[in-house]
N, C-alpha and C positions, 0 to 999 in steps of 0.2 A: 603720335609714335613713342615709344615706350624703350627706354633704353637704360640698363644694368652696369652697373662701375662697382669694381672692389677698389676701397680706399688701400692703398700699399705705401702708405709714408705719412708721415705726423707733417710734411716740412710745407704742402697744404693744406691748411685748415679751412681758409676763404671756400666754398664752394665754387663762386666763381671763378676766379685764381686754378682751380681743380679743372674744370670744364674748360677753360683756357688750354690746358695741356690735352686735353683732348678733340680740340678742332674747334669749340665753341665759338665763334665770334662773337664781339660785342654787340653788335649788331643780334644775333642770337640768342646770342644772353637778356638783352632790353626782352625780346619778343615770348620767351621763358616767362624770364618774371613778372610779365607783363599779366600773361594768360594762362602761362603749362605751374606745375608743379614741380615739388622732390622731395623725396621719401628716403628717412635715413633709416635700415632696419625692417624695410615698409613702413614705416611711420614719419605720416607729413610734417614738415618742419620747416621752419622759416627761410628765407635766405641769405639771413646775417647767422647761421647755423655752426659752426667749428670742427670738421671736419676729425673725422682720429681713425691711425692706422687698423686696419680690420673690418670698418664697418663696411656697407651696402648700401652706396648710393643708384637712387633708382630718380633719375628723370623722364618729368613726361611730357616729352613739348606739346602744344599746340598743334592744334590740324591745318594747314597749310594751303586745303582747298585747293578745286579746281578749278578750270580756266575754262568757264561754263560753253567758251565761244567758239570753245577749239573740238573739233564731234568725232565720238566713235568712230573707224570703221573695221566691219567685219577683215577686209582684205589679211592672206596669207603669210603670216609672222610665222618664222624659224628660231627659235628660243634655244641658243647653246648654254644660257645658265641662269637663274634666278634664285637670290635668295629674300628675306623679310625688307631686302636695303636696295637691290642693285637689279638688274635686269641687264643681260648678253646675250645680243642680236647677231644674225647672220642677214645683215643686208645685202638684197638682190640691185644690178646694176640696173636704171631708169627709173629708179625709187625714190623722192627729194628723203630726204630728213625729215627737216621741219616742213609745216606747212608754209605755201607760198601762193602769191598769185597767179600762177601755172596751175597748183592744186593744191587746194585747200582744205578740201575732205579726206582726201587715201598717200597721206603721206607718213612715214616712219612713225611718225608724233600720234597718229589719226590711229594707227593701227597698235602702238601701246595701249591706248585706253579701250578699243574696243576687246582689247586681250583682257585687261583686267576686267572689265564687265562682265564677260563669257565667262572668267574663275572666279567672278562674287567676290573680290579683290575690290579695296577703297578707290572710286575716283580721285586719284590724284595726280600732280601734276609734273606729268618726266622733264626731268633734266639729263640732257641729252652733255655727255662727255666727251665723247671720240665722234665728231660728228662726219661724214662723208660726204662728198658733192657728190652729185643724182645719178648718173654715170660710173662710179667707183662704188664697188660690191665688197662686202668685208663686214666684219665686225663691229659693229657700233653699242659702245656701254652707254647704260642710261640708269639714272641713279635715280631711286624711287623719292628721294624727300631731300630739302636744304640742308640736312647736314651731311650727311652723304656726301652728296655734290661738294661742300667743302673741303672735303677729305680728298675724295677725287681730282680735286685742282691741287689741292695742297700737295698730293702725290707728283701732279705733273710740273711743278713749280720746280721739286725737289728732284727730279728726272728719277721719279722709283715707277712712274709708271711709262711701259714700254710697247712701244710701237711699230710689229714690223710691216713691210709691205714689200708685195710681187711685183714688180714690173716688169712689161716689153718695152724695149724702145729701139729706134730703129737704128740700125747700122751695128758696127766694130764698137764695142770700149777699148779703148788700147788698153786699160789696165784692170785683173782684177777685181780690186778694189780702189775706192775713191771714198774725196769725200770733196763737195760740193760747198764751199759755203762762203757765199753772193749774199749783200741785203735788195729784198725786193719790197716794192710796193705796186699798185693798181698801176696801169694804164693808162694817161693822160685822157685816152682815147678809143677805149675799149675794154671788155670783163677783167683782159687776161692781169695777169702779172706781169711784171718786169724786173730784169736785174737795175738795182739803182745806187747812187752812191744814199740816193737821201734817203733811202726805202728803209723795215726794220732785221736787224741781224737774223739770219737764215741759213741753217746749218744742216748738209745730205748727206748721209754714207752709205754706201752702198758696197754690193760684192755679188761678182760676176754670179749665179747659178749652173747657169747652161750655155753658149754659142752658139745663134742659127743663123743659116745663110745669107739672112738681110736684117736678124735683130738681135739684140742679146735682153736676155732673161736673167735679171737687178732681184737680190732679197736687198732691201731698203730698210735703211731705220733714221728716225727724226728724230732730230734734235733739238728741236724747237715745232712750233704747229700754225707757219703763216699760212693762207689761202693758197690752195695750187699748189704749194710749195715745189712737192716732186716734180709736179707736172713743167713750173716755170724753172725748174731747177736744169732739169737734162732736156728740155728745149733751148735751154741758155747753153748748154757745151755742143748744139750740135748733133742731139740725139733725143726726141722729141719721143711720148708714145704713142703706140700702135695707135692708133683709132681717135688720136684726139687731135681732132681737126680743130680747136681753139690755139692751140701751138704748133700748127701745122704738121702735125703727125699723118703722114702716110695713112690713107682711109683703104689701100689694095691691098691689107697683107691678111684678109680674113676675121677682121673683127671690126666695128663699126664704132665704137664706144672707144673712152679712154683704157688700154690695156693696165688696169691699177684695182690690188684685190690688197684690203685690212686683213693680212694673212695671220698676226700672233698678236697677241696682249698679253701681257704680263704686266703685273701689279702687287699689291696686299692688301689684304681685305683689311678691312677697317677696323672693322670690330673685333678678330679675331688674331689680327697679326700674323696671319697664311700666306705666302704668299701664292699667288694662284694665276691660273698659265691657261691661255686658249688657241689652239688652232682651228680657222674656219677651212673646208675644201674648199681647192682651188675650182673655180663655176670649168663649166663646161666650155666656153667660148675663149678664154684662157689655156685649160688645158688642150685640146684642140691645138690652140699653135705652138703649146710646146712639144709635143707630140712628133 
């Protein structure tokens, strides 16, 4: 992977310090120094070279390599956007995001590898940035390389990567806008998450989009990213998602999977600084209930 940066200040003369300002971690820099190369104005230079304003620094990172144990799949893949550094997908409900014991050959990751093979792209290691449960649908962001992964993780930590979900919850929420702030931990007796004082901090904000006779359609923003956060939080206030059997959601409302869709995603493009915003169409099973 090759990245070019323009040096705009003399304040960071050290290549290591300059790259740190661009999100290159100490571990990644060590690997770069061991197996990669740096060029200034297209000429190879040593790593102790002192940078000057106006110079162009080119960094050639060593190939990360692919996980040979993960097979490619020819399953359908809905690509929303793709650049040299990331891939944005619309995942259907029912498809695992990553390979697991139940399905090790046809997860979203397997299909990404199959997609790269089909377009004759290098066989890389997909880095999942926004993972979804098997029966949730919507936008999933995948980084092509470890540097892009690190930059997106930093955006998540700084709340620059914004995830908006659409959910349908049982019953009538009393307020048009609300915040659920309650710590979550895995139940000692099952797979679900439960509200407990000893759990990890979790914050979910929602706005009512539409009121149905027996349910409420909500737009949901995650301020933290805990496992099953939306599902567990709404269940904890007595309004589980339709079709969410694990959290005792009603199974007789026209949907047999949790009514949850990763609807919108916004982030800063890591290498250009331009804000990007995307929306995934509402899937048919949710749209039918909303209508």
